[in-house]
ZADO-1210 file (C-alpha; in nm, 4 decimals, padded with zeros to 6 digits):
<atoms>
<atom x="00.0000" y="00.0000" z="00.0000" code="MET" pos="1"/>
<atom x="00.1255" y="00.3345" z="-00.0961" code="ARG" pos="2"/>
<atom x="00.1371" y="00.6073" z="00.1576" code="ARG" pos="3"/>
<atom x="-00.0139" y="00.9462" z="00.0587" code="ARG" pos="4"/>
<atom x="00.2016" y="01.2503" z="00.1132" code="GLN" pos="5"/>
<atom x="00.0585" y="01.5695" z="00.2594" code="ALA" pos="6"/>
<atom x="00.0977" y="01.9173" z="00.1138" code="MET" pos="7"/>
<atom x="00.3885" y="02.1137" z="00.2381" code="THR" pos="8"/>
<atom x="00.3444" y="02.4469" z="00.4063" code="LEU" pos="9"/>
<atom x="00.5026" y="02.6296" z="00.1127" code="ILE" pos="10"/>
<atom x="00.2593" y="02.4728" z="-00.1349" code="GLU" pos="11"/>
<atom x="-00.0315" y="02.5726" z="00.0865" code="LEU" pos="12"/>
<atom x="00.0946" y="02.9333" z="00.1105" code="LEU" pos="13"/>
<atom x="00.1385" y="02.9483" z="-00.2685" code="ALA" pos="14"/>
<atom x="-00.2213" y="02.8342" z="-00.3252" code="VAL" pos="15"/>
<atom x="-00.3575" y="03.0832" z="-00.0681" code="ILE" pos="16"/>
<atom x="-00.1553" y="03.3673" z="-00.2267" code="SER" pos="17"/>
<atom x="-00.2839" y="03.2837" z="-00.5746" code="ALA" pos="18"/>
<atom x="-00.6427" y="03.2747" z="-00.4470" code="CYS" pos="19"/>
<atom x="-00.6039" y="03.6112" z="-00.2730" code="SER" pos="20"/>
<atom x="-00.4667" y="03.7716" z="-00.5929" code="VAL" pos="21"/>
<atom x="-00.7584" y="03.6365" z="-00.7963" code="VAL" pos="22"/>
<atom x="-01.0100" y="03.7586" z="-00.5341" code="LEU" pos="23"/>
<atom x="-00.8447" y="04.1032" z="-00.5229" code="GLY" pos="24"/>
<atom x="-00.8637" y="04.1428" z="-00.9017" code="VAL" pos="25"/>
<atom x="-01.2255" y="04.0224" z="-00.9053" code="ALA" pos="26"/>
<atom x="-01.3236" y="04.2668" z="-00.6279" code="ALA" pos="27"/>
<atom x="-01.1562" y="04.5541" z="-00.8130" code="SER" pos="28"/>
<atom x="-01.3399" y="04.4689" z="-01.1360" code="LEU" pos="29"/>
<atom x="-01.6689" y="04.4373" z="-00.9493" code="LEU" pos="30"/>
<atom x="-01.6232" y="04.7781" z="-00.7842" code="LEU" pos="31"/>
<atom x="-01.5362" y="04.9441" z="-01.1167" code="THR" pos="32"/>
<atom x="-01.8398" y="04.7849" z="-01.2801" code="THR" pos="33"/>
<atom x="-02.0718" y="04.8989" z="-01.0002" code="MET" pos="34"/>
<atom x="-01.9398" y="05.2568" z="-01.0228" code="ARG" pos="35"/>
<atom x="-01.9877" y="05.2580" z="-01.3978" code="SER" pos="36"/>
<atom x="-02.3452" y="05.1311" z="-01.3617" code="VAL" pos="37"/>
<atom x="-02.4173" y="05.3983" z="-01.1002" code="ASN" pos="38"/>
<atom x="-02.2760" y="05.6757" z="-01.3223" code="ASP" pos="39"/>
<atom x="-02.4736" y="05.5526" z="-01.6208" code="THR" pos="40"/>
<atom x="-02.7961" y="05.5414" z="-01.4187" code="GLN" pos="41"/>
<atom x="-02.7338" y="05.8954" z="-01.2923" code="ARG" pos="42"/>
<atom x="-02.6734" y="06.0179" z="-01.6487" code="PHE" pos="43"/>
<atom x="-02.9879" y="05.8562" z="-01.7871" code="PHE" pos="44"/>
<atom x="-03.1944" y="05.9831" z="-01.4930" code="THR" pos="45"/>
<atom x="-03.0915" y="06.3370" z="-01.5888" code="GLY" pos="46"/>
<atom x="-03.1802" y="06.2672" z="-01.9520" code="GLU" pos="47"/>
<atom x="-03.5211" y="06.1256" z="-01.8558" code="ARG" pos="48"/>
<atom x="-03.5891" y="06.4276" z="-01.6329" code="ASN" pos="49"/>
<atom x="-03.5024" y="06.6629" z="-01.9206" code="ALA" pos="50"/>
<atom x="-03.7430" y="06.4779" z="-02.1524" code="LEU" pos="51"/>
<atom x="-04.0182" y="06.4778" z="-01.8876" code="ARG" pos="52"/>
<atom x="-03.9673" y="06.8498" z="-01.8289" code="LEU" pos="53"/>
<atom x="-03.9831" y="06.9268" z="-02.2012" code="ALA" pos="54"/>
<atom x="-04.3028" y="06.7270" z="-02.2467" code="ARG" pos="55"/>
<atom x="-04.4724" y="06.8765" z="-01.9377" code="GLN" pos="56"/>
<atom x="-04.3645" y="07.2371" z="-02.0081" code="PHE" pos="57"/>
<atom x="-04.4950" y="07.2208" z="-02.3657" code="ARG" pos="58"/>
<atom x="-04.8234" y="07.0668" z="-02.2549" code="ALA" pos="59"/>
<atom x="-04.8744" y="07.3333" z="-01.9854" code="ASP" pos="60"/>
<atom x="-04.7911" y="07.6291" z="-02.2098" code="VAL" pos="61"/>
<atom x="-05.0077" y="07.4898" z="-02.4898" code="HIS" pos="62"/>
<atom x="-05.3053" y="07.4751" z="-02.2503" code="GLN" pos="63"/>
<atom x="-05.2554" y="07.8239" z="-02.1034" code="ALA" pos="64"/>
<atom x="-05.3864" y="08.1420" z="-02.2609" code="ASP" pos="65"/>
<atom x="-05.1165" y="08.3920" z="-02.3641" code="ALA" pos="66"/>
<atom x="-05.2730" y="08.6694" z="-02.1546" code="THR" pos="67"/>
<atom x="-05.2606" y="08.4632" z="-01.8324" code="THR" pos="68"/>
<atom x="-04.8866" y="08.3877" z="-01.8371" code="ILE" pos="69"/>
<atom x="-04.6734" y="08.6021" z="-01.6108" code="GLU" pos="70"/>
<atom x="-04.3050" y="08.6078" z="-01.5251" code="LEU" pos="71"/>
<atom x="-04.2217" y="08.7051" z="-01.1670" code="ALA" pos="72"/>
<atom x="-03.8857" y="08.7594" z="-01.0004" code="ALA" pos="73"/>
<atom x="-03.8646" y="08.5971" z="-00.6582" code="GLU" pos="74"/>
<atom x="-03.5783" y="08.5474" z="-00.4145" code="GLU" pos="75"/>
<atom x="-03.4878" y="08.2058" z="-00.5597" code="GLY" pos="76"/>
<atom x="-03.4936" y="08.3312" z="-00.9192" code="GLY" pos="77"/>
<atom x="-03.7558" y="08.3703" z="-01.1870" code="GLU" pos="78"/>
<atom x="-04.0949" y="08.2045" z="-01.1632" code="THR" pos="79"/>
<atom x="-04.3192" y="08.1440" z="-01.4629" code="LEU" pos="80"/>
<atom x="-04.6899" y="08.1269" z="-01.3709" code="ARG" pos="81"/>
<atom x="-04.9500" y="07.9813" z="-01.6050" code="LEU" pos="82"/>
<atom x="-05.3243" y="08.0167" z="-01.5538" code="GLN" pos="83"/>
<atom x="-05.5568" y="07.7656" z="-01.7190" code="PHE" pos="84"/>
<atom x="-05.9215" y="07.8244" z="-01.8138" code="PRO" pos="85"/>
<atom x="-06.0394" y="07.5716" z="-01.5496" code="ASP" pos="86"/>
<atom x="-05.8830" y="07.7802" z="-01.2703" code="GLY" pos="87"/>
<atom x="-05.5702" y="07.5684" z="-01.2265" code="GLN" pos="88"/>
<atom x="-05.2395" y="07.7507" z="-01.1779" code="THR" pos="89"/>
<atom x="-04.8984" y="07.6047" z="-01.2604" code="VAL" pos="90"/>
<atom x="-04.5676" y="07.7635" z="-01.1612" code="ALA" pos="91"/>
<atom x="-04.2190" y="07.6719" z="-01.2799" code="TYR" pos="92"/>
<atom x="-03.9139" y="07.7834" z="-01.0815" code="ARG" pos="93"/>
<atom x="-03.5580" y="07.6845" z="-01.0064" code="GLN" pos="94"/>
<atom x="-03.4530" y="07.5343" z="-00.6727" code="ALA" pos="95"/>
<atom x="-03.0794" y="07.4548" z="-00.6532" code="LYS" pos="96"/>
<atom x="-03.0115" y="07.1625" z="-00.8913" code="ASP" pos="97"/>
<atom x="-03.3715" y="07.1114" z="-01.0008" code="ARG" pos="98"/>
<atom x="-03.6728" y="07.2744" z="-01.1601" code="ILE" pos="99"/>
<atom x="-03.9950" y="07.2625" z="-00.9611" code="LEU" pos="100"/>
<atom x="-04.3409" y="07.2443" z="-01.1121" code="ARG" pos="101"/>
<atom x="-04.6101" y="07.3475" z="-00.8633" code="LEU" pos="102"/>
<atom x="-04.9681" y="07.2921" z="-00.9743" code="ALA" pos="103"/>
<atom x="-05.2516" y="07.4438" z="-00.7700" code="SER" pos="104"/>
<atom x="-05.6088" y="07.3361" z="-00.8328" code="LEU" pos="105"/>
<atom x="-05.9091" y="07.5579" z="-00.7537" code="PRO" pos="106"/>
<atom x="-06.0071" y="07.3361" z="-00.4575" code="ASP" pos="107"/>
<atom x="-05.6748" y="07.4140" z="-00.2784" code="ASP" pos="108"/>
<atom x="-05.5063" y="07.0878" z="-00.3743" code="ARG" pos="109"/>
<atom x="-05.1477" y="07.1206" z="-00.4892" code="THR" pos="110"/>
<atom x="-04.9087" y="06.8922" z="-00.6706" code="ALA" pos="111"/>
<atom x="-04.5309" y="06.9194" z="-00.6787" code="ARG" pos="112"/>
<atom x="-04.3043" y="06.7675" z="-00.9374" code="GLU" pos="113"/>
<atom x="-03.9242" y="06.7914" z="-00.9448" code="GLU" pos="114"/>
<atom x="-03.6945" y="06.7672" z="-01.2439" code="PHE" pos="115"/>
<atom x="-03.3337" y="06.7088" z="-01.1280" code="ILE" pos="116"/>
<atom x="-03.1023" y="06.8184" z="-01.4074" code="LEU" pos="117"/>
<atom x="-02.7537" y="06.8702" z="-01.2600" code="GLY" pos="118"/>
<atom x="-02.5173" y="07.0881" z="-01.0599" code="ASP" pos="119"/>
<atom x="-02.4800" y="07.4646" z="-01.1129" code="ALA" pos="120"/>
<atom x="-02.8206" y="07.4816" z="-01.2794" code="LEU" pos="121"/>
<atom x="-02.9180" y="07.8099" z="-01.4434" code="HIS" pos="122"/>
<atom x="-03.2766" y="07.8520" z="-01.5659" code="VAL" pos="123"/>
<atom x="-03.4120" y="08.1364" z="-01.7752" code="GLU" pos="124"/>
<atom x="-03.7649" y="08.1978" z="-01.9039" code="PHE" pos="125"/>
<atom x="-03.8130" y="08.4142" z="-02.2145" code="LYS" pos="126"/>
<atom x="-04.1043" y="08.5411" z="-02.4144" code="GLN" pos="127"/>
<atom x="-04.0204" y="08.5239" z="-02.7845" code="LEU" pos="128"/>
<atom x="-04.1963" y="08.6912" z="-03.0766" code="ASP" pos="129"/>
<atom x="-04.2859" y="08.5977" z="-03.4322" code="ASP" pos="130"/>
<atom x="-04.4707" y="08.3720" z="-03.3554" code="PRO" pos="131"/>
<atom x="-04.5440" y="08.4500" z="-02.9930" code="SER" pos="132"/>
<atom x="-04.4078" y="08.1715" z="-02.7734" code="ARG" pos="133"/>
<atom x="-04.2465" y="08.1040" z="-02.4345" code="TRP" pos="134"/>
<atom x="-03.9063" y="07.9432" z="-02.3937" code="ALA" pos="135"/>
<atom x="-03.7338" y="07.7721" z="-02.1043" code="LEU" pos="136"/>
<atom x="-03.3536" y="07.7671" z="-02.1291" code="HIS" pos="137"/>
<atom x="-03.1572" y="07.5579" z="-01.8798" code="ALA" pos="138"/>
<atom x="-02.7866" y="07.4868" z="-01.8530" code="THR" pos="139"/>
<atom x="-02.6278" y="07.2617" z="-01.5947" code="ALA" pos="140"/>
<atom x="-02.3050" y="07.0844" z="-01.5229" code="ASN" pos="141"/>
<atom x="-02.3367" y="06.7075" z="-01.5314" code="PRO" pos="142"/>
<atom x="-02.4100" y="06.5304" z="-01.2069" code="LEU" pos="143"/>
<atom x="-02.0884" y="06.4222" z="-01.0331" code="PRO" pos="144"/>
<atom x="-01.9671" y="06.0744" z="-01.1165" code="THR" pos="145"/>
<atom x="-01.7990" y="05.8220" z="-00.8927" code="ALA" pos="146"/>
<atom x="-01.5422" y="05.7109" z="-01.1496" code="THR" pos="147"/>
<atom x="-01.2054" y="05.8743" z="-01.1834" code="ASP" pos="148"/>
<atom x="-01.1498" y="06.1208" z="-01.4657" code="ALA" pos="149"/>
<atom x="-00.9977" y="05.9288" z="-01.7502" code="ARG" pos="150"/>
<atom x="-00.8564" y="06.0704" z="-02.0696" code="SER" pos="151"/>
<atom x="-01.1241" y="05.9495" z="-02.3091" code="THR" pos="152"/>
<atom x="-01.1820" y="06.1320" z="-02.6372" code="PRO" pos="153"/>
<atom x="-01.5474" y="06.2174" z="-02.5633" code="VAL" pos="154"/>
<atom x="-01.7286" y="06.1211" z="-02.2471" code="ASN" pos="155"/>
<atom x="-02.0991" y="06.1904" z="-02.2910" code="VAL" pos="156"/>
<atom x="-02.1552" y="06.1790" z="-01.9161" code="ARG" pos="157"/>
<atom x="-01.9239" y="06.4798" z="-01.8692" code="GLU" pos="158"/>
<atom x="-02.0982" y="06.6983" z="-02.1297" code="THR" pos="159"/>
<atom x="-02.2875" y="06.9942" z="-01.9774" code="PRO" pos="160"/>
<atom x="-02.6644" y="06.9898" z="-02.0194" code="LEU" pos="161"/>
<atom x="-02.8109" y="07.2572" z="-02.2455" code="ARG" pos="162"/>
<atom x="-03.1873" y="07.2490" z="-02.2736" code="LEU" pos="163"/>
<atom x="-03.4060" y="07.4828" z="-02.4788" code="ALA" pos="164"/>
<atom x="-03.7818" y="07.4248" z="-02.4797" code="ILE" pos="165"/>
<atom x="-04.0232" y="07.6453" z="-02.6739" code="GLU" pos="166"/>
<atom x="-04.4021" y="07.6318" z="-02.6713" code="ALA" pos="167"/>
<atom x="-04.6865" y="07.8406" z="-02.8117" code="ILE" pos="168"/>
<atom x="-04.9438" y="07.9540" z="-02.5541" code="PRO" pos="169"/>
<atom x="-05.3043" y="07.8578" z="-02.6201" code="GLY" pos="170"/>
<atom x="-05.2153" y="07.6198" z="-02.9027" code="ARG" pos="171"/>
<atom x="-05.4450" y="07.3451" z="-02.7749" code="ASP" pos="172"/>
<atom x="-05.7358" y="07.5889" z="-02.7552" code="ASP" pos="173"/>
<atom x="-05.6784" y="07.7096" z="-03.1134" code="ARG" pos="174"/>
<atom x="-05.6785" y="07.3559" z="-03.2533" code="TYR" pos="175"/>
<atom x="-05.9849" y="07.2577" z="-03.0507" code="ALA" pos="176"/>
<atom x="-06.1723" y="07.5637" z="-03.1811" code="THR" pos="177"/>
<atom x="-06.0684" y="07.4950" z="-03.5412" code="ALA" pos="178"/>
<atom x="-06.1806" y="07.1310" z="-03.5176" code="ALA" pos="179"/>
<atom x="-06.5270" y="07.2224" z="-03.3841" code="THR" pos="180"/>
<atom x="-06.5772" y="07.4862" z="-03.6564" code="GLU" pos="181"/>
<atom x="-06.4955" y="07.2382" z="-03.9358" code="GLU" pos="182"/>
<atom x="-06.7326" y="06.9633" z="-03.8177" code="SER" pos="183"/>
<atom x="-07.1001" y="06.9991" z="-03.9299" code="PRO" pos="184"/>
</atoms>
């Protein structure tokens, strides 16, 4: 019968060292992957918020009558107030890194919606002519990322946000009136 030899202490240390190197590399890759996923989610959240804001701003301005839109300067910046025919009031204003939409219904119910766009946000409301329309211009630095700055040719996540939304007041009312006049 043959006697089985045991592993020497040096062989055991070599195996443990190799396993620790493999685990260290795997943990580093996992951490880098998780940071990249987090940065990508943050970037796409900002993009989704910009699209939501554009859709909501256009819909609100299209519903409002041009004579009921007012621009007011408040301590936090400019506030754009829209009055709808049903008595509802909607206000857009900047609050730090986000744009707030405050909707007030005639029965004293209010709704608040936030659009987080990025750091160093600057919002400007303008009334433009020919044709008469309202514009919301927003610029913001990208949200901070967890990954280190690497020398990549173009990193979309580091590009500053520039948003310009234009809408014609009372557009929905004009099309509704035109459709009822055409039908017999």
